[in-house]
MOPAC internal coordinates of N, CA, C and O (Angstrom, degrees):
PM7 1SCF
backbone

  N    0.0000 0     0.00 0     0.00 0    0    0    0
  C    1.5933 1     0.00 0     0.00 0    1    0    0
  C    1.5982 1   101.26 1     0.00 0    2    1    0
  O    1.2310 1   122.75 1   -59.66 1    3    2    1
  N    1.3523 1   112.33 1   120.34 1    3    2    1
  C    1.4245 1   128.14 1   174.87 1    5    3    2
  C    1.4925 1   115.19 1   -64.25 1    6    5    3
  O    1.2310 1   118.56 1   -42.87 1    7    6    5
  N    1.2574 1   120.36 1   137.13 1    7    6    5
  C    1.5419 1   119.92 1   172.89 1    9    7    6
  C    1.5204 1    99.45 1  -129.46 1   10    9    7
  O    1.2310 1   120.01 1    -5.02 1   11   10    9
  N    1.3669 1   117.58 1   174.98 1   11   10    9
  C    1.4435 1   124.48 1  -175.84 1   13   11   10
  C    1.4759 1   119.23 1  -106.49 1   14   13   11
  O    1.2310 1   119.68 1   -37.14 1   15   14   13
  N    1.3490 1   118.22 1   142.86 1   15   14   13
  C    1.4472 1   124.55 1   166.52 1   17   15   14
  C    1.4964 1   119.09 1    81.26 1   18   17   15
  O    1.2310 1   124.97 1   -17.90 1   19   18   17
  N    1.4111 1   108.07 1   162.10 1   19   18   17
  C    1.5547 1   122.44 1   167.68 1   21   19   18
  C    1.4643 1   105.43 1   -77.69 1   22   21   19
  O    1.2310 1   122.52 1   -43.58 1   23   22   21
  N    1.3458 1   112.78 1   136.42 1   23   22   21
  C    1.5655 1   120.43 1  -179.63 1   25   23   22
  C    1.5768 1   107.16 1  -109.57 1   26   25   23
  O    1.2310 1   122.46 1   -20.84 1   27   26   25
  N    1.2776 1   112.90 1   159.16 1   27   26   25
  C    1.6027 1   117.94 1  -179.50 1   29   27   26
  C    1.6079 1   103.08 1   -63.13 1   30   29   27
  O    1.2310 1   121.47 1   140.46 1   31   30   29
  N    1.3205 1   114.80 1   -39.54 1   31   30   29
  C    1.4030 1   116.60 1  -172.54 1   33   31   30
  C    1.5960 1   120.35 1   -78.71 1   34   33   31
  O    1.2310 1   125.13 1   177.79 1   35   34   33
  N    1.3110 1   107.76 1    -2.21 1   35   34   33
  C    1.6195 1   118.73 1   176.47 1   37   35   34
  C    1.5230 1   108.27 1   -68.81 1   38   37   35
  O    1.2310 1   122.14 1   -43.72 1   39   38   37
  N    1.2724 1   113.52 1   136.28 1   39   38   37
  C    1.4807 1   118.14 1   170.75 1   41   39   38
  C    1.4698 1   113.54 1  -100.48 1   42   41   39
  O    1.2310 1   120.82 1   -65.19 1   43   42   41
  N    1.2208 1   116.05 1   114.81 1   43   42   41
  C    1.6152 1   121.08 1  -179.68 1   45   43   42
  C    1.6252 1   100.53 1   -74.81 1   46   45   43
  O    1.2310 1   123.30 1   -37.48 1   47   46   45
  N    1.3661 1   111.29 1   142.52 1   47   46   45
  C    1.5457 1   121.28 1   178.69 1   49   47   46
  C    1.5238 1   107.66 1  -103.24 1   50   49   47
  O    1.2310 1   123.17 1   -35.85 1   51   50   49
  N    1.2282 1   111.53 1   144.15 1   51   50   49
  C    1.4986 1   114.72 1   175.74 1   53   51   50
  C    1.6859 1   107.14 1   -93.77 1   54   53   51
  O    1.2310 1   118.87 1    -0.63 1   55   54   53
  N    1.3098 1   119.76 1   179.37 1   55   54   53
  C    1.4341 1   122.36 1  -172.14 1   57   55   54
  C    1.5413 1   111.02 1   -57.49 1   58   57   55
  O    1.2310 1   121.24 1   134.92 1   59   58   57
  N    1.2973 1   115.23 1   -45.08 1   59   58   57
  C    1.5041 1   112.73 1   175.34 1   61   59   58
  C    1.4449 1   122.25 1   -63.00 1   62   61   59
  O    1.2310 1   118.38 1   144.99 1   63   62   61
  N    1.3413 1   120.69 1   -35.01 1   63   62   61
  C    1.3714 1   126.03 1   175.53 1   65   63   62
  C    1.5638 1   109.49 1   -74.86 1   66   65   63
  O    1.2310 1   117.41 1   150.99 1   67   66   65
  N    1.3646 1   122.53 1   -29.01 1   67   66   65
  C    1.3906 1   124.95 1   174.26 1   69   67   66
  C    1.4673 1   106.61 1   -67.03 1   70   69   67
  O    1.2310 1   119.90 1   134.31 1   71   70   69
  N    1.3989 1   117.80 1   -45.69 1   71   70   69
  C    1.3927 1   115.51 1  -166.42 1   73   71   70
  C    1.6481 1   106.80 1   -72.97 1   74   73   71
  O    1.2310 1   121.85 1   148.65 1   75   74   73
  N    1.4149 1   114.07 1   -31.35 1   75   74   73
  C    1.4542 1   117.45 1   173.64 1   77   75   74
  C    1.4336 1   114.53 1   -59.09 1   78   77   75
  O    1.2310 1   121.15 1   131.58 1   79   78   77
  N    1.3516 1   115.40 1   -48.42 1   79   78   77
  C    1.3555 1   124.62 1  -176.48 1   81   79   78
  C    1.6025 1   119.99 1   -71.54 1   82   81   79
  O    1.2310 1   123.32 1   148.39 1   83   82   81
  N    1.3447 1   111.25 1   -31.61 1   83   82   81
  C    1.4243 1   116.31 1  -169.57 1   85   83   82
  C    1.5923 1   110.78 1  -117.10 1   86   85   83
  O    1.2310 1   115.84 1   141.74 1   87   86   85
  N    1.2665 1   125.51 1   -38.26 1   87   86   85
  C    1.4577 1   127.02 1  -172.71 1   89   87   86
  C    1.4902 1   106.82 1   -57.59 1   90   89   87
  O    1.2310 1   121.02 1   -51.89 1   91   90   89
  N    1.3713 1   115.66 1   128.11 1   91   90   89
  C    1.4632 1   117.68 1   178.82 1   93   91   90
  C    1.3763 1   115.95 1    82.44 1   94   93   91
  O    1.2310 1   118.77 1  -173.14 1   95   94   93
  N    1.3499 1   119.95 1     6.86 1   95   94   93
  C    1.3717 1   126.01 1  -174.83 1   97   95   94
  C    1.4808 1   118.50 1  -113.44 1   98   97   95
  O    1.2310 1   120.56 1   -22.53 1   99   98   97
  N    1.3287 1   116.54 1   157.47 1   99   98   97
  C    1.5142 1   121.16 1   165.74 1  101   99   98
  C    1.4229 1   103.94 1  -117.72 1  102  101   99
  O    1.2310 1   121.28 1   -47.37 1  103  102  101
  N    1.5608 1   115.16 1   132.63 1  103  102  101
  C    1.3502 1   111.81 1   176.65 1  105  103  102
  C    1.3987 1   105.60 1  -121.66 1  106  105  103
  O    1.2310 1   119.09 1   -36.82 1  107  106  105
  N    1.3749 1   119.34 1   143.18 1  107  106  105
  C    1.5047 1   121.62 1  -175.60 1  109  107  106
  C    1.4960 1   103.58 1  -112.00 1  110  109  107
  O    1.2310 1   119.20 1   -35.73 1  111  110  109
  N    1.3053 1   119.14 1   144.27 1  111  110  109
  C    1.5529 1   127.05 1   174.95 1  113  111  110
  C    1.4645 1   105.32 1  -100.78 1  114  113  111
  O    1.2310 1   121.45 1   -11.66 1  115  114  113
  N    1.2587 1   114.84 1   168.34 1  115  114  113
  C    1.4220 1   127.36 1  -176.34 1  117  115  114
  C    1.5893 1   109.94 1   -66.30 1  118  117  115
  O    1.2310 1   120.26 1   155.21 1  119  118  117
  N    1.3637 1   117.11 1   -24.79 1  119  118  117
  C    1.4236 1   115.06 1   178.69 1  121  119  118
  C    1.6254 1   115.97 1   -85.93 1  122  121  119
  O    1.2310 1   124.02 1  -175.38 1  123  122  121
  N    1.4548 1   109.89 1     4.62 1  123  122  121
  C    1.4011 1   117.28 1   177.65 1  125  123  122
  C    1.5171 1   115.80 1    95.75 1  126  125  123
  O    1.2310 1   121.36 1   168.74 1  127  126  125
  N    1.3188 1   115.01 1   -11.26 1  127  126  125
  C    1.5088 1   122.97 1   176.01 1  129  127  126
  C    1.5186 1   110.91 1   -69.28 1  130  129  127
  O    1.2310 1   123.54 1   -27.58 1  131  130  129
  N    1.3010 1   110.82 1   152.42 1  131  130  129
  C    1.6004 1   115.79 1   179.21 1  133  131  130
  C    1.5094 1   112.89 1  -131.12 1  134  133  131
  O    1.2310 1   120.39 1   -36.56 1  135  134  133
  N    1.1920 1   116.86 1   143.44 1  135  134  133
  C    1.5122 1   126.09 1   167.40 1  137  135  134
  C    1.4763 1   106.18 1  -108.54 1  138  137  135
  O    1.2310 1   117.44 1   -44.15 1  139  138  137
  N    1.3855 1   122.48 1   135.85 1  139  138  137
  C    1.2721 1   129.23 1   171.52 1  141  139  138
  C    1.5335 1   112.36 1  -123.79 1  142  141  139
  O    1.2310 1   123.30 1   -59.69 1  143  142  141
  N    1.3441 1   111.27 1   120.31 1  143  142  141
  C    1.4910 1   122.81 1  -179.96 1  145  143  142
  C    1.5620 1   113.97 1  -107.97 1  146  145  143
  O    1.2310 1   121.77 1   -90.45 1  147  146  145
  N    1.3824 1   114.22 1    89.55 1  147  146  145
  C    1.4385 1   115.03 1  -178.07 1  149  147  146
  C    1.4303 1   108.43 1   -70.59 1  150  149  147
  O    1.2310 1   120.75 1   -24.02 1  151  150  149
  N    1.4666 1   116.16 1   155.98 1  151  150  149
  C    1.4271 1   121.68 1  -179.11 1  153  151  150
  C    1.4891 1   115.78 1   -65.05 1  154  153  151
  O    1.2310 1   120.52 1   160.84 1  155  154  153
  N    1.3163 1   116.61 1   -19.16 1  155  154  153
  C    1.5027 1   125.35 1  -177.05 1  157  155  154
  C    1.5652 1   108.98 1   -86.06 1  158  157  155
  O    1.2310 1   120.63 1  -177.68 1  159  158  157
  N    1.3863 1   116.39 1     2.32 1  159  158  157
  C    1.4186 1   117.74 1   175.79 1  161  159  158
  C    1.4312 1   118.49 1    96.83 1  162  161  159
  O    1.2310 1   119.87 1   172.90 1  163  162  161
  N    1.4374 1   117.86 1    -7.10 1  163  162  161
  C    1.3819 1   129.91 1   176.23 1  165  163  162
  C    1.5354 1   110.22 1   -77.00 1  166  165  163
  O    1.2310 1   121.20 1   -35.48 1  167  166  165
  N    1.2780 1   115.31 1   144.52 1  167  166  165
  C    1.4654 1   130.43 1  -177.75 1  169  167  166
  C    1.4284 1   117.41 1  -125.00 1  170  169  167
  O    1.2310 1   117.07 1   -43.24 1  171  170  169
  N    1.2055 1   123.18 1   136.76 1  171  170  169
  C    1.4535 1   128.89 1   170.46 1  173  171  170
  C    1.5247 1   117.85 1  -137.60 1  174  173  171
  O    1.2310 1   121.34 1   -47.86 1  175  174  173
  N    1.3024 1   115.04 1   132.14 1  175  174  173
  C    1.5493 1   119.42 1   179.69 1  177  175  174
  C    1.4936 1   112.03 1  -120.90 1  178  177  175
  O    1.2310 1   118.38 1   -52.47 1  179  178  177
  N    1.2441 1   120.69 1   127.53 1  179  178  177
  C    1.5274 1   124.60 1   172.73 1  181  179  178
  C    1.4130 1   114.65 1  -129.31 1  182  181  179
  O    1.2310 1   120.66 1   -47.51 1  183  182  181
  N    1.4176 1   116.34 1   132.49 1  183  182  181
  C    1.4285 1   120.31 1   174.35 1  185  183  182
  C    1.4762 1   115.49 1   -60.99 1  186  185  183
  O    1.2310 1   124.71 1   136.14 1  187  186  185
  N    1.4111 1   108.56 1   -43.86 1  187  186  185
  C    1.5186 1   109.87 1  -179.13 1  189  187  186
  C    1.7007 1    97.40 1  -140.25 1  190  189  187
  O    1.2310 1   122.91 1   -10.61 1  191  190  189
  N    1.3744 1   112.03 1   169.39 1  191  190  189
  C    1.3385 1   113.99 1  -172.67 1  193  191  190
  C    1.5068 1   117.01 1   -71.35 1  194  193  191
  O    1.2310 1   118.96 1   167.69 1  195  194  193
  N    1.3730 1   119.59 1   -12.31 1  195  194  193
  C    1.3994 1   124.19 1   174.80 1  197  195  194
  C    1.4897 1   113.28 1  -110.53 1  198  197  195
  O    1.2310 1   119.41 1  -165.35 1  199  198  197
  N    1.4418 1   118.74 1    14.65 1  199  198  197
  C    1.4567 1   121.42 1   176.71 1  201  199  198
  C    1.5008 1   108.19 1   -89.84 1  202  201  199
  O    1.2310 1   122.26 1   -11.67 1  203  202  201
  N    1.4335 1   113.29 1   168.33 1  203  202  201
  C    1.3987 1   116.05 1   177.01 1  205  203  202
  C    1.6400 1   112.01 1   -62.51 1  206  205  203
  O    1.2310 1   122.81 1   -18.57 1  207  206  205
  N    1.2611 1   112.23 1   161.43 1  207  206  205
  C    1.4931 1   115.71 1   178.90 1  209  207  206
  C    1.5567 1   108.90 1  -104.38 1  210  209  207
  O    1.2310 1   121.14 1   -51.64 1  211  210  209
  N    1.3530 1   115.43 1   128.36 1  211  210  209
  C    1.4130 1   123.15 1   172.12 1  213  211  210
  C    1.4692 1   110.39 1   -86.84 1  214  213  211
  O    1.2310 1   121.28 1   -79.30 1  215  214  213
  N    1.2128 1   115.15 1   100.70 1  215  214  213
  C    1.6028 1   119.01 1  -165.88 1  217  215  214
  C    1.4681 1   108.71 1  -107.81 1  218  217  215
  O    1.2310 1   121.61 1   -24.29 1  219  218  217
  N    1.3429 1   114.53 1   155.71 1  219  218  217
  C    1.4847 1   120.59 1   179.03 1  221  219  218
  C    1.4901 1   105.51 1   179.18 1  222  221  219
  O    1.2310 1   122.63 1    18.98 1  223  222  221
  N    1.3894 1   112.58 1  -161.02 1  223  222  221
  C    1.4623 1   124.93 1  -179.57 1  225  223  222
  C    1.4969 1   109.67 1  -119.53 1  226  225  223
  O    1.2310 1   120.89 1   -44.27 1  227  226  225
  N    1.4687 1   115.91 1   135.73 1  227  226  225
  C    1.4308 1   119.25 1  -175.44 1  229  227  226
  C    1.4945 1   111.35 1  -109.84 1  230  229  227
  O    1.2310 1   119.16 1   -22.06 1  231  230  229
  N    1.3101 1   119.20 1   157.94 1  231  230  229
  C    1.3933 1   123.67 1   169.31 1  233  231  230
  C    1.5854 1   108.14 1  -147.75 1  234  233  231
  O    1.2310 1   122.17 1   -17.76 1  235  234  233
  N    1.3289 1   113.44 1   162.24 1  235  234  233
  C    1.5113 1   114.61 1  -173.21 1  237  235  234
  C    1.5888 1   102.89 1  -117.03 1  238  237  235
  O    1.2310 1   120.79 1   -27.55 1  239  238  237
  N    1.3900 1   116.10 1   152.45 1  239  238  237
  C    1.4441 1   121.34 1   176.42 1  241  239  238
  C    1.5150 1   104.83 1  -115.01 1  242  241  239
  O    1.2310 1   121.73 1   -19.82 1  243  242  241
  N    1.3568 1   114.29 1   160.18 1  243  242  241
  C    1.4466 1   121.54 1   177.41 1  245  243  242
  C    1.6137 1   113.70 1   -63.27 1  246  245  243
  O    1.2310 1   122.95 1   160.75 1  247  246  245
  N    1.2828 1   111.94 1   -19.25 1  247  246  245
  C    1.4938 1   111.70 1  -174.49 1  249  247  246
  C    1.4719 1   116.17 1  -101.21 1  250  249  247
  O    1.2310 1   120.66 1  -156.20 1  251  250  249
  N    1.4778 1   116.35 1    23.80 1  251  250  249
  C    1.5355 1   121.39 1   177.23 1  253  251  250
  C    1.4059 1   107.35 1    89.03 1  254  253  251
  O    1.2310 1   117.63 1  -173.73 1  255  254  253
  N    1.2827 1   122.12 1     6.27 1  255  254  253
  C    1.5372 1   124.23 1   167.49 1  257  255  254
  C    1.3312 1   124.14 1   -72.60 1  258  257  255
  O    1.2310 1   118.67 1   -58.05 1  259  258  257
  N    1.3041 1   120.15 1   121.95 1  259  258  257
  C    1.4185 1   124.99 1   173.42 1  261  259  258
  C    1.6176 1   108.54 1  -102.97 1  262  261  259
  O    1.2310 1   115.80 1   -64.96 1  263  262  261
  N    1.1880 1   125.57 1   115.04 1  263  262  261
  C    1.3448 1   125.22 1  -178.16 1  265  263  262
  C    1.4279 1   117.96 1  -119.35 1  266  265  263
  O    1.2310 1   117.78 1   -39.86 1  267  266  265
  N    1.3456 1   121.84 1   140.14 1  267  266  265
  C    1.4622 1   127.81 1  -167.65 1  269  267  266
  C    1.5383 1   104.30 1  -131.28 1  270  269  267
  O    1.2310 1   121.73 1   -57.22 1  271  270  269
  N    1.2758 1   114.30 1   122.78 1  271  270  269
  C    1.5348 1   123.16 1   163.74 1  273  271  270
  C    1.4984 1   109.10 1   -97.76 1  274  273  271
  O    1.2310 1   121.74 1   -75.38 1  275  274  273
  N    1.3655 1   114.27 1   104.62 1  275  274  273
  C    1.4490 1   121.93 1  -177.23 1  277  275  274
  C    1.4733 1   112.22 1   -69.77 1  278  277  275
  O    1.2310 1   118.88 1   -26.99 1  279  278  277
  N    1.2741 1   119.75 1   153.01 1  279  278  277
  C    1.4763 1   126.13 1   173.79 1  281  279  278
  C    1.5651 1   111.37 1   -57.92 1  282  281  279
  O    1.2310 1   118.94 1   154.17 1  283  282  281
  N    1.3140 1   119.63 1   -25.83 1  283  282  281
  C    1.4630 1   122.14 1  -166.83 1  285  283  282
  C    1.7119 1   104.97 1   -88.49 1  286  285  283
  O    1.2310 1   121.01 1   179.78 1  287  286  285
  N    1.3925 1   115.67 1    -0.22 1  287  286  285
  C    1.4430 1   117.79 1   178.60 1  289  287  286
  C    1.4676 1   109.69 1   107.13 1  290  289  287
  O    1.2310 1   116.19 1   155.66 1  291  290  289
  N    1.3551 1   124.85 1   -24.34 1  291  290  289
  C    1.4213 1   120.91 1  -172.62 1  293  291  290
  C    1.5386 1   108.95 1   -87.45 1  294  293  291
  O    1.2310 1   121.42 1   -12.50 1  295  294  293
  N    1.2748 1   114.89 1   167.50 1  295  294  293
  C    1.5769 1   114.75 1   178.62 1  297  295  294
  C    1.6166 1   103.49 1  -150.66 1  298  297  295
  O    1.2310 1   122.93 1   -16.49 1  299  298  297
  N    1.2998 1   111.98 1   163.51 1  299  298  297
  C    1.4291 1   120.08 1   178.02 1  301  299  298
  C    1.5055 1   107.73 1  -156.66 1  302  301  299
  O    1.2310 1   122.67 1   -27.84 1  303  302  301
  N    1.3934 1   112.50 1   152.16 1  303  302  301
  C    1.4609 1   119.71 1   171.38 1  305  303  302
  C    1.4889 1   110.26 1  -128.41 1  306  305  303
  O    1.2310 1   120.84 1   -45.74 1  307  306  305
  N    1.2971 1   115.99 1   134.26 1  307  306  305
  C    1.5025 1   124.55 1  -177.79 1  309  307  306
  C    1.3966 1   108.28 1  -127.94 1  310  309  307
  O    1.2310 1   119.69 1   -18.80 1  311  310  309
  N    1.4416 1   118.20 1   161.20 1  311  310  309
  C    1.4723 1   116.94 1   174.28 1  313  311  310
  C    1.4570 1   111.37 1   -97.51 1  314  313  311
  O    1.2310 1   121.70 1   -30.38 1  315  314  313
  N    1.3795 1   114.35 1   149.62 1  315  314  313
  C    1.4791 1   118.89 1   169.35 1  317  315  314
  C    1.3818 1   110.26 1  -123.48 1  318  317  315
  O    1.2310 1   120.55 1   -54.30 1  319  318  317
  N    1.3487 1   116.55 1   125.70 1  319  318  317
  C    1.5374 1   121.01 1  -179.63 1  321  319  318
  C    1.5055 1   108.52 1  -127.77 1  322  321  319
  O    1.2310 1   125.73 1   -11.69 1  323  322  321
  N    1.2924 1   106.60 1   168.31 1  323  322  321
  C    1.4155 1   119.50 1   166.30 1  325  323  322
  C    1.5727 1   108.44 1   -94.83 1  326  325  323
  O    1.2310 1   120.66 1   -55.98 1  327  326  325
  N    1.3474 1   116.35 1   124.02 1  327  326  325
  C    1.4374 1   118.10 1   177.20 1  329  327  326
  C    1.6886 1   109.45 1  -132.54 1  330  329  327
  O    1.2310 1   122.41 1   -69.36 1  331  330  329
  N    1.2073 1   112.99 1   110.64 1  331  330  329
  C    1.4847 1   118.30 1  -177.97 1  333  331  330
  C    1.5846 1   108.79 1    57.24 1  334  333  331
  O    1.2310 1   123.01 1  -130.80 1  335  334  333
  N    1.4121 1   111.83 1    49.20 1  335  334  333
  C    1.4299 1   118.33 1   175.85 1  337  335  334
  C    1.5663 1   114.93 1    68.73 1  338  337  335
  O    1.2310 1   119.82 1  -169.79 1  339  338  337
  N    1.3799 1   117.95 1    10.21 1  339  338  337
  C    1.3968 1   119.42 1  -174.77 1  341  339  338
  C    1.7234 1   101.95 1  -123.80 1  342  341  339
  O    1.2310 1   120.91 1   -36.94 1  343  342  341
  N    1.3617 1   115.86 1   143.06 1  343  342  341
  C    1.3987 1   120.98 1   174.83 1  345  343  342
  C    1.6206 1   105.62 1   -73.64 1  346  345  343
  O    1.2310 1   122.55 1   -36.86 1  347  346  345
  N    1.2682 1   112.71 1   143.14 1  347  346  345
  C    1.4858 1   116.61 1  -177.11 1  349  347  346
  C    1.4641 1   105.20 1  -149.98 1  350  349  347
  O    1.2310 1   122.05 1   -46.79 1  351  350  349
  N    1.4498 1   113.68 1   133.21 1  351  350  349
  C    1.3133 1   124.58 1  -177.02 1  353  351  350
  C    1.5538 1   107.24 1   -98.54 1  354  353  351
  O    1.2310 1   120.09 1   -50.43 1  355  354  353
  N    1.4537 1   117.44 1   129.57 1  355  354  353
  C    1.4475 1   115.32 1   178.08 1  357  355  354
  C    1.5197 1   106.85 1  -121.87 1  358  357  355
  O    1.2310 1   119.90 1   -61.18 1  359  358  357
  N    1.3450 1   117.81 1   118.82 1  359  358  357
  C    1.4483 1   121.86 1  -176.64 1  361  359  358
  C    1.5782 1   112.10 1   -72.04 1  362  361  359
  O    1.2310 1   120.86 1   -10.00 1  363  362  361
  N    1.3655 1   115.95 1   170.00 1  363  362  361
  C    1.4832 1   116.17 1   179.90 1  365  363  362
  C    1.5495 1   112.07 1   -60.99 1  366  365  363
  O    1.2310 1   120.87 1   156.64 1  367  366  365
  N    1.2162 1   115.93 1   -23.36 1  367  366  365
  C    1.5500 1   116.38 1   179.15 1  369  367  366
  C    1.5944 1   109.33 1   -85.53 1  370  369  367
  O    1.2310 1   120.14 1   178.02 1  371  370  369
  N    1.3765 1   117.35 1    -1.98 1  371  370  369
  C    1.4592 1   115.65 1  -179.54 1  373  371  370
  C    1.4425 1   119.64 1    95.39 1  374  373  371
  O    1.2310 1   122.24 1   174.84 1  375  374  373
  N    1.3442 1   113.32 1    -5.16 1  375  374  373
  C    1.4498 1   113.53 1  -178.55 1  377  375  374
  C    1.5482 1   107.62 1   -77.71 1  378  377  375
  O    1.2310 1   125.31 1   -39.16 1  379  378  377
  N    1.3263 1   107.41 1   140.84 1  379  378  377
  C    1.5901 1   116.09 1  -173.10 1  381  379  378
  C    1.5453 1   107.06 1  -107.58 1  382  381  379
  O    1.2310 1   122.60 1   -47.64 1  383  382  381
  N    1.3400 1   112.63 1   132.36 1  383  382  381
  C    1.4693 1   123.82 1   170.31 1  385  383  382
  C    1.5587 1   116.39 1  -118.61 1  386  385  383
  O    1.2310 1   117.93 1   -79.69 1  387  386  385
  N    1.2336 1   121.55 1   100.31 1  387  386  385
  C    1.3632 1   125.23 1  -173.39 1  389  387  386
  C    1.7056 1   104.19 1   -71.78 1  390  389  387
  O    1.2310 1   122.32 1   -29.32 1  391  390  389
  N    1.1736 1   113.16 1   150.68 1  391  390  389
  C    1.5367 1   121.46 1  -175.78 1  393  391  390
  C    1.5764 1   102.37 1   -91.54 1  394  393  391
  O    1.2310 1   121.62 1   -56.67 1  395  394  393
  N    1.2932 1   114.50 1   123.33 1  395  394  393
  C    1.4345 1   126.21 1  -178.07 1  397  395  394
  C    1.6534 1   111.33 1   -79.56 1  398  397  395
  O    1.2310 1   125.41 1   132.98 1  399  398  397
  N    1.3973 1   107.21 1   -47.02 1  399  398  397
  C    1.4737 1   120.24 1  -170.95 1  401  399  398
  C    1.4147 1   112.83 1  -145.24 1  402  401  399
  O    1.2310 1   116.75 1   -30.49 1  403  402  401
  N    1.3270 1   123.79 1   149.51 1  403  402  401
  C    1.3707 1   128.62 1  -179.86 1  405  403  402
  C    1.6029 1   108.08 1  -136.47 1  406  405  403
  O    1.2310 1   120.16 1   -50.35 1  407  406  405
  N    1.2636 1   117.29 1   129.65 1  407  406  405
  C    1.5634 1   118.52 1   176.35 1  409  407  406
  C    1.4437 1   109.19 1  -140.19 1  410  409  407
  O    1.2310 1   121.73 1   -18.33 1  411  410  409
  N    1.4822 1   114.29 1   161.67 1  411  410  409
  C    1.3516 1   114.36 1   177.18 1  413  411  410
  C    1.5068 1   111.60 1   -77.38 1  414  413  411
  O    1.2310 1   122.90 1   -35.76 1  415  414  413
  N    1.3836 1   112.04 1   144.24 1  415  414  413
  C    1.6299 1   117.49 1   179.34 1  417  415  414
  C    1.3838 1   112.06 1   -78.04 1  418  417  415
  O    1.2310 1   116.54 1   -56.96 1  419  418  417
  N    1.2686 1   124.18 1   123.04 1  419  418  417
  C    1.4473 1   125.42 1   174.29 1  421  419  418
  C    1.4820 1   109.48 1   -54.09 1  422  421  419
  O    1.2310 1   120.31 1   -27.35 1  423  422  421
  N    1.3960 1   117.01 1   152.65 1  423  422  421
  C    1.4090 1   121.23 1   172.06 1  425  423  422
  C    1.3605 1   116.93 1   -78.78 1  426  425  423
  O    1.2310 1   120.10 1   180.00 1  427  426  425

């Protein structure tokens, strides 16, 4: 369930914290979509397990930004914060997507 905006209680993450939290991980959101952050800098996003993969390269900013340069030429940067001990993605329009589950990405 998406909610809106950055909150005063949100903790922005620096590059090291983002790397520790996301690199080598698959994060699943409550809508069933998944983001995969391979340790080699590759990224993949799927709406469902059998949907096409939106692939690209990711990098982290010091201000909590997670940026992806997609293979199709598009790019985007979103915020990743800790909110009440839970990772939460906040898109540029302010929509919040709490992380439901996190697991290690297979090699």
